[in-house]
N, CA, C and O atoms as a printed pandas DataFrame, in Angstrom:
     atom_number atom_name residue_name chain_id  residue_number  x_coord  y_coord  z_coord
0              1         N          MET        A               1   22.865    1.362  -11.201
1              2        CA          MET        A               1   23.427   -0.050  -12.184
2              3         C          MET        A               1   22.526   -0.695  -13.092
3              4         O          MET        A               1   21.301   -0.685  -12.970
4              5         N          ASN        A               2   22.835   -0.963  -13.529
5              6        CA          ASN        A               2   22.665   -1.393  -15.251
6              7         C          ASN        A               2   22.374   -3.068  -14.778
7              8         O          ASN        A               2   23.137   -3.670  -14.022
8              9         N          LEU        A               3   21.220   -3.628  -15.332
9             10        CA          LEU        A               3   21.413   -4.678  -15.561
10            11         C          LEU        A               3   21.471   -5.472  -16.532
11            12         O          LEU        A               3   21.043   -4.927  -17.550
12            13         N          LEU        A               4   21.909   -6.838  -16.743
13            14        CA          LEU        A               4   22.594   -7.870  -18.001
14            15         C          LEU        A               4   21.689   -9.101  -17.694
15            16         O          LEU        A               4   22.169  -10.086  -17.133
16            17         N          ILE        A               5   19.996   -9.025  -18.171
17            18        CA          ILE        A               5   19.151  -10.129  -17.870
18            19         C          ILE        A               5   19.467  -11.785  -18.550
19            20         O          ILE        A               5   19.841  -11.872  -19.720
20            21         N          ASP        A               6   19.362  -12.471  -18.083
21            22        CA          ASP        A               6   19.802  -13.842  -18.690
22            23         C          ASP        A               6   18.095  -14.502  -19.141
23            24         O          ASP        A               6   17.034  -14.182  -18.605
24            25         N          THR        A               7   18.302  -15.482  -20.271
25            26        CA          THR        A               7   17.799  -16.028  -21.124
26            27         C          THR        A               7   15.881  -16.730  -20.064
27            28         O          THR        A               7   14.663  -16.683  -20.237
28            29         N          ASN        A               8   17.000  -17.329  -18.951
29            30        CA          ASN        A               8   15.706  -17.887  -17.968
30            31         C          ASN        A               8   15.189  -16.865  -17.015
31            32         O          ASN        A               8   14.365  -17.115  -16.136
32            33         N          ILE        A               9   15.629  -15.899  -17.202
33            34        CA          ILE        A               9   14.604  -14.686  -16.118
34            35         C          ILE        A               9   13.964  -14.015  -17.147
35            36         O          ILE        A               9   13.152  -13.111  -16.952
36            37         N          ILE        A              10   14.273  -14.392  -18.149
37            38        CA          ILE        A              10   13.058  -13.688  -19.537
38            39         C          ILE        A              10   12.039  -14.973  -19.274
39            40         O          ILE        A              10   10.875  -14.586  -19.162
40            41         N          LEU        A              11   12.172  -16.156  -19.170
41            42        CA          LEU        A              11   11.687  -16.958  -19.268
42            43         C          LEU        A              11   10.064  -16.725  -17.885
43            44         O          LEU        A              11    8.834  -16.693  -17.916
44            45         N          SER        A              12   11.029  -16.639  -17.020
45            46        CA          SER        A              12   10.227  -16.235  -15.618
46            47         C          SER        A              12    8.841  -15.400  -16.281
47            48         O          SER        A              12    7.641  -15.668  -16.338
48            49         N          ILE        A              13    9.999  -13.835  -16.909
49            50        CA          ILE        A              13    8.666  -13.177  -16.612
50            51         C          ILE        A              13    8.006  -13.193  -17.735
51            52         O          ILE        A              13    7.460  -12.091  -17.790
52            53         N          VAL        A              14    7.679  -13.920  -18.853
53            54        CA          VAL        A              14    6.444  -14.281  -20.049
54            55         C          VAL        A              14    6.173  -15.427  -19.241
55            56         O          VAL        A              14    4.986  -15.392  -18.917
56            57         N          ARG        A              15    6.741  -16.401  -18.786
57            58        CA          ARG        A              15    5.350  -17.338  -17.893
58            59         C          ARG        A              15    4.434  -16.794  -16.914
59            60         O          ARG        A              15    3.266  -17.178  -16.865
60            61         N          ASP        A              16    4.948  -15.838  -16.061
61            62        CA          ASP        A              16    4.130  -15.801  -14.860
62            63         C          ASP        A              16    3.367  -14.264  -15.332
63            64         O          ASP        A              16    3.946  -13.259  -15.746
64            65         N          ARG        A              17    2.316  -14.408  -15.176
65            66        CA          ARG        A              17    0.967  -13.419  -15.073
66            67         C          ARG        A              17    1.038  -12.007  -14.806
67            68         O          ARG        A              17    0.501  -11.006  -15.278
68            69         N          SER        A              18    2.222  -12.347  -13.521
69            70        CA          SER        A              18    2.563  -10.952  -13.101
70            71         C          SER        A              18    4.015  -11.051  -13.473
71            72         O          SER        A              18    4.800  -11.746  -12.829
72            73         N          GLY        A              19    4.225  -10.619  -14.114
73            74        CA          GLY        A              19    5.641  -11.056  -15.153
74            75         C          GLY        A              19    6.347   -9.532  -14.834
75            76         O          GLY        A              19    7.437   -9.249  -14.338
76            77         N          HIS        A              20    5.233   -8.680  -15.341
77            78        CA          HIS        A              20    5.867   -7.100  -14.486
78            79         C          HIS        A              20    6.240   -6.860  -13.314
79            80         O          HIS        A              20    7.230   -6.134  -13.214
80            81         N          LYS        A              21    5.644   -7.333  -12.138
81            82        CA          LYS        A              21    6.210   -7.456  -10.662
82            83         C          LYS        A              21    7.518   -8.603  -10.769
83            84         O          LYS        A              21    8.058   -8.615   -9.663
84            85         N          ILE        A              22    7.951   -9.206  -11.359
85            86        CA          ILE        A              22    9.481   -9.320  -11.421
86            87         C          ILE        A              22   10.362   -8.266  -11.580
87            88         O          ILE        A              22   11.385   -8.040  -10.934
88            89         N          MET        A              23    9.660   -7.360  -12.906
89            90        CA          MET        A              23   10.658   -6.905  -13.238
90            91         C          MET        A              23   10.856   -5.395  -12.238
91            92         O          MET        A              23   11.765   -4.567  -12.182
92            93         N          GLU        A              24    9.849   -5.494  -11.692
93            94        CA          GLU        A              24    9.378   -4.453  -10.276
94            95         C          GLU        A              24   10.653   -4.834   -8.867
95            96         O          GLU        A              24   11.180   -4.002   -8.128
96            97         N          TYR        A              25   10.807   -5.961   -8.867
97            98        CA          TYR        A              25   11.543   -6.177   -7.894
98            99         C          TYR        A              25   13.447   -6.504   -8.095
99           100         O          TYR        A              25   14.335   -6.672   -7.260
100          101         N          LEU        A              26   13.447   -6.474   -9.758
101          102        CA          LEU        A              26   14.486   -7.195  -10.156
102          103         C          LEU        A              26   15.051   -5.867  -10.346
103          104         O          LEU        A              26   16.276   -5.818  -10.461
104          105         N          ASN        A              27   14.118   -4.332  -10.423
105          106        CA          ASN        A              27   14.543   -3.349  -11.085
106          107         C          ASN        A              27   13.894   -2.422  -10.466
107          108         O          ASN        A              27   13.317   -1.586  -11.162
108          109         N          PRO        A              28   13.823   -2.333   -9.144
109          110        CA          PRO        A              28   12.905   -1.327   -8.519
110          111         C          PRO        A              28   13.222    0.461   -8.992
111          112         O          PRO        A              28   12.433    1.405   -8.951
112          113         N          TYR        A              29   14.386    0.438   -9.342
113          114        CA          TYR        A              29   14.895    2.254   -9.574
114          115         C          TYR        A              29   14.988    2.388  -11.113
115          116         O          TYR        A              29   15.686    3.256  -11.639
116          117         N          GLU        A              30   14.061    1.253  -12.000
117          118        CA          GLU        A              30   13.965    1.299  -13.642
118          119         C          GLU        A              30   15.571    2.157  -14.330
119          120         O          GLU        A              30   15.847    3.197  -14.926
120          121         N          GLU        A              31   16.256    1.011  -13.813
121          122        CA          GLU        A              31   17.659    1.451  -13.983
122          123         C          GLU        A              31   17.529    0.314  -15.388
123          124         O          GLU        A              31   16.805   -0.682  -15.412
124          125         N          SER        A              32   18.583    0.862  -16.670
125          126        CA          SER        A              32   18.994    0.352  -17.991
126          127         C          SER        A              32   18.613   -1.702  -17.648
127          128         O          SER        A              32   18.927   -2.510  -16.773
128          129         N          VAL        A              33   17.839   -1.732  -18.873
129          130        CA          VAL        A              33   17.671   -3.924  -18.327
130          131         C          VAL        A              33   18.515   -3.850  -19.594
131          132         O          VAL        A              33   18.599   -2.838  -20.290
132          133         N          TYR        A              34   19.250   -5.226  -19.884
133          134        CA          TYR        A              34   20.185   -5.267  -21.186
134          135         C          TYR        A              34   19.976   -7.074  -21.218
135          136         O          TYR        A              34   19.995   -7.795  -20.220
136          137         N          ILE        A              35   19.840   -7.385  -22.210
137          138        CA          ILE        A              35   20.092   -8.700  -22.651
138          139         C          ILE        A              35   20.904   -8.787  -23.922
139          140         O          ILE        A              35   20.772   -7.922  -24.788
140          141         N          SER        A              36   21.706   -9.758  -24.061
141          142        CA          SER        A              36   21.820  -10.197  -25.598
142          143         C          SER        A              36   21.231  -10.631  -26.557
143          144         O          SER        A              36   20.085  -10.981  -26.273
144          145         N          PHE        A              37   21.566  -10.795  -27.795
145          146        CA          PHE        A              37   20.755  -10.509  -29.299
146          147         C          PHE        A              37   20.942  -12.601  -28.942
147          148         O          PHE        A              37   19.943  -13.237  -29.279
148          149         N          VAL        A              38   21.866  -13.255  -28.465
149          150        CA          VAL        A              38   21.689  -14.162  -27.764
150          151         C          VAL        A              38   20.654  -14.947  -27.322
151          152         O          VAL        A              38   20.079  -15.857  -27.918
152          153         N          ASN        A              39   20.425  -14.400  -25.948
153          154        CA          ASN        A              39   19.054  -13.981  -25.195
154          155         C          ASN        A              39   17.463  -13.567  -26.056
155          156         O          ASN        A              39   16.332  -13.741  -25.605
156          157         N          VAL        A              40   17.833  -13.005  -27.351
157          158        CA          VAL        A              40   16.615  -13.097  -28.011
158          159         C          VAL        A              40   16.250  -14.391  -29.219
159          160         O          VAL        A              40   15.179  -14.657  -29.765
160          161         N          ALA        A              41   17.500  -14.982  -29.349
161          162        CA          ALA        A              41   17.495  -15.716  -30.320
162          163         C          ALA        A              41   17.426  -16.805  -29.304
163          164         O          ALA        A              41   16.791  -17.295  -30.238
164          165         N          GLU        A              42   17.434  -17.638  -28.388
165          166        CA          GLU        A              42   17.095  -18.399  -27.601
166          167         C          GLU        A              42   15.392  -18.028  -27.222
167          168         O          GLU        A              42   14.490  -18.580  -27.853
168          169         N          ILE        A              43   15.220  -17.414  -26.543
169          170        CA          ILE        A              43   13.778  -17.287  -26.147
170          171         C          ILE        A              43   12.768  -17.996  -27.366
171          172         O          ILE        A              43   11.982  -18.939  -27.267
172          173         N          HIS        A              44   13.247  -16.856  -28.941
173          174        CA          HIS        A              44   12.340  -16.946  -29.597
174          175         C          HIS        A              44   12.306  -18.565  -30.262
175          176         O          HIS        A              44   11.260  -18.967  -30.771
176          177         N          SER        A              45   13.308  -19.284  -30.221
177          178        CA          SER        A              45   13.776  -20.270  -30.397
178          179         C          SER        A              45   12.819  -21.495  -29.173
179          180         O          SER        A              45   12.185  -22.471  -29.575
180          181         N          ILE        A              46   12.925  -21.192  -28.068
181          182        CA          ILE        A              46   11.952  -21.644  -27.291
182          183         C          ILE        A              46   10.650  -21.605  -27.023
183          184         O          ILE        A              46   10.122  -22.395  -26.241
184          185         N          ALA        A              47    9.722  -20.247  -27.944
185          186        CA          ALA        A              47    8.827  -20.039  -28.033
186          187         C          ALA        A              47    8.257  -21.210  -29.351
187          188         O          ALA        A              47    7.119  -21.669  -29.255
188          189         N          PHE        A              48    8.943  -21.512  -30.250
189          190        CA          PHE        A              48    8.411  -22.236  -31.330
190          191         C          PHE        A              48    8.531  -22.816  -30.945
191          192         O          PHE        A              48    7.643  -22.905  -30.096
192          193         N          GLN        A              49    9.600  -24.040  -30.846
193          194        CA          GLN        A              49    8.955  -25.025  -29.611
194          195         C          GLN        A              49    8.316  -25.607  -28.947
195          196         O          GLN        A              49    7.866  -26.734  -29.152
196          197         N          ASN        A              50    8.161  -24.883  -27.970
197          198        CA          ASN        A              50    6.778  -24.938  -27.595
198          199         C          ASN        A              50    5.445  -24.544  -27.674
199          200         O          ASN        A              50    4.528  -24.647  -26.859
200          201         N          LYS        A              51    5.483  -24.188  -28.530
201          202        CA          LYS        A              51    4.357  -23.398  -29.300
202          203         C          LYS        A              51    3.516  -22.147  -29.155
203          204         O          LYS        A              51    2.419  -21.901  -29.657
204          205         N          TRP        A              52    4.357  -21.329  -28.268
205          206        CA          TRP        A              52    3.672  -20.500  -27.471
206          207         C          TRP        A              52    2.527  -19.396  -28.298
207          208         O          TRP        A              52    3.048  -18.593  -29.071
208          209         N          GLY        A              53    1.444  -19.366  -28.187
209          210        CA          GLY        A              53    0.404  -18.387  -28.539
210          211         C          GLY        A              53    0.808  -17.145  -28.226
211          212         O          GLY        A              53    1.727  -16.563  -27.649
212          213         N          TYR        A              54   -0.423  -16.892  -28.936
213          214        CA          TYR        A              54   -0.425  -14.989  -28.860
214          215         C          TYR        A              54    0.091  -14.359  -27.285
215          216         O          TYR        A              54    1.200  -13.907  -26.999
216          217         N          SER        A              55   -0.689  -14.454  -26.717
217          218        CA          SER        A              55   -1.054  -13.893  -25.534
218          219         C          SER        A              55    0.732  -13.323  -25.172
219          220         O          SER        A              55    1.418  -12.301  -25.202
220          221         N          LYS        A              56    0.846  -15.066  -24.774
221          222        CA          LYS        A              56    2.788  -15.229  -24.450
222          223         C          LYS        A              56    3.821  -14.277  -25.261
223          224         O          LYS        A              56    4.773  -13.549  -24.981
224          225         N          MET        A              57    3.021  -14.733  -26.567
225          226        CA          MET        A              57    4.514  -13.558  -27.772
226          227         C          MET        A              57    4.343  -12.420  -27.818
227          228         O          MET        A              57    5.315  -11.738  -28.144
228          229         N          GLN        A              58    2.723  -11.566  -27.438
229          230        CA          GLN        A              58    2.771  -10.431  -27.144
230          231         C          GLN        A              58    3.772  -10.018  -25.894
231          232         O          GLN        A              58    4.795   -9.363  -26.096
232          233         N          ILE        A              59    3.400  -10.439  -24.670
233          234        CA          ILE        A              59    4.362  -10.496  -23.459
234          235         C          ILE        A              59    5.912   -9.934  -23.793
235          236         O          ILE        A              59    6.654   -8.995  -23.504
236          237         N          LEU        A              60    5.883  -11.082  -24.551
237          238        CA          LEU        A              60    7.768  -11.188  -25.069
238          239         C          LEU        A              60    7.865  -10.141  -26.219
239          240         O          LEU        A              60    8.994   -9.689  -26.411
240          241         N          GLU        A              61    7.140   -9.813  -26.792
241          242        CA          GLU        A              61    7.234   -8.488  -27.663
242          243         C          GLU        A              61    7.233   -6.949  -26.911
243          244         O          GLU        A              61    7.896   -5.966  -27.244
244          245         N          SER        A              62    6.366   -7.067  -25.905
245          246        CA          SER        A              62    6.538   -5.927  -24.983
246          247         C          SER        A              62    7.393   -6.126  -24.016
247          248         O          SER        A              62    7.636   -5.050  -23.469
248          249         N          PHE        A              63    7.945   -6.970  -23.563
249          250        CA          PHE        A              63    9.545   -7.151  -22.408
250          251         C          PHE        A              63   10.538   -6.221  -23.873
251          252         O          PHE        A              63   10.809   -5.020  -23.883
252          253         N          PHE        A              64   10.819   -7.033  -24.726
253          254        CA          PHE        A              64   12.170   -6.536  -26.113
254          255         C          PHE        A              64   11.849   -5.184  -25.956
255          256         O          PHE        A              64   12.855   -4.492  -25.796
256          257         N          THR        A              65   10.415   -4.353  -25.943
257          258        CA          THR        A              65   10.777   -3.409  -26.279
258          259         C          THR        A              65   11.019   -1.838  -25.361
259          260         O          THR        A              65   11.277   -0.661  -25.609
260          261         N          LYS        A              66   10.685   -2.915  -23.920
261          262        CA          LYS        A              66   11.775   -2.163  -22.756
262          263         C          LYS        A              66   12.765   -2.476  -22.102
263          264         O          LYS        A              66   12.924   -2.037  -20.963
264          265         N          VAL        A              67   13.721   -3.381  -22.745
265          266        CA          VAL        A              67   15.116   -3.389  -22.565
266          267         C          VAL        A              67   15.948   -2.936  -24.417
267          268         O          VAL        A              67   15.485   -2.900  -25.557
268          269         N          ARG        A              68   17.218   -2.691  -23.862
269          270        CA          ARG        A              68   18.068   -2.720  -24.881
270          271         C          ARG        A              68   18.763   -3.756  -25.005
271          272         O          ARG        A              68   19.585   -4.097  -24.154
272          273         N          VAL        A              69   18.469   -4.590  -26.390
273          274        CA          VAL        A              69   19.187   -5.761  -26.932
274          275         C          VAL        A              69   20.738   -5.249  -27.587
275          276         O          VAL        A              69   20.821   -4.418  -28.491
276          277         N          ILE        A              70   22.171   -6.060  -26.806
277          278        CA          ILE        A              70   23.398   -5.342  -27.140
278          279         C          ILE        A              70   24.503   -7.210  -27.813
279          280         O          ILE        A              70   24.289   -8.407  -27.620
280          281         N          ASP        A              71   25.099   -6.788  -28.234
281          282        CA          ASP        A              71   26.185   -7.841  -29.148
282          283         C          ASP        A              71   26.911   -7.856  -27.510
283          284         O          ASP        A              71   27.131   -7.019  -26.634
284          285         N          ILE        A              72   27.182   -9.766  -27.760
285          286        CA          ILE        A              72   28.089  -10.059  -26.605
286          287         C          ILE        A              72   29.425   -9.713  -27.599
287          288         O          ILE        A              72   29.584   -9.536  -28.807
288          289         N          SER        A              73   30.425   -9.719  -26.210
289          290        CA          SER        A              73   31.453   -9.279  -26.280
290          291         C          SER        A              73   32.919   -9.736  -25.226
291          292         O          SER        A              73   32.652  -10.423  -24.240
292          293         N          ASP        A              74   34.126   -9.423  -25.412
293          294        CA          ASP        A              74   34.711   -9.663  -24.194
294          295         C          ASP        A              74   34.432   -8.946  -22.915
295          296         O          ASP        A              74   34.729   -9.247  -21.759
296          297         N          LEU        A              75   33.733   -7.834  -23.447
297          298        CA          LEU        A              75   33.909   -7.032  -22.293
298          299         C          LEU        A              75   32.316   -7.435  -21.371
299          300         O          LEU        A              75   32.290   -6.921  -20.252
300          301         N          LEU        A              76   31.097   -8.247  -21.735
301          302        CA          LEU        A              76   30.462   -8.956  -20.983
302          303         C          LEU        A              76   31.089   -9.778  -19.633
303          304         O          LEU        A              76   30.547   -9.772  -18.528
304          305         N          LEU        A              77   32.165  -10.380  -19.917
305          306        CA          LEU        A              77   32.523  -11.730  -19.163
306          307         C          LEU        A              77   32.485  -11.212  -18.104
307          308         O          LEU        A              77   31.372  -11.463  -17.641
308          309         N          PRO        A              78   33.095  -10.572  -17.364
309          310        CA          PRO        A              78   33.137   -9.934  -16.270
310          311         C          PRO        A              78   32.049  -10.032  -15.341
311          312         O          PRO        A              78   32.078  -10.595  -14.246
312          313         N          SER        A              79   31.128   -9.458  -15.853
313          314        CA          SER        A              79   29.777   -8.582  -15.816
314          315         C          SER        A              79   29.214  -10.493  -15.390
315          316         O          SER        A              79   28.030  -10.753  -15.171
């Protein structure tokens, strides 16, 4: 099963010091995880508006290296 994660889940992962445990819970079999490029823009906007520090941004960037960023299309609507 592949996972398509929304911005709110990304926020939870970055804000929680044990964010990796959230991912382990959501994705115990380490399947492919996808986010849309809109999620990337939203989370960067939230980070900028809330003046996230270096450590939170490092967690965010680390998260981005572990997921696949995809384009939005009508194919995602049923998901």
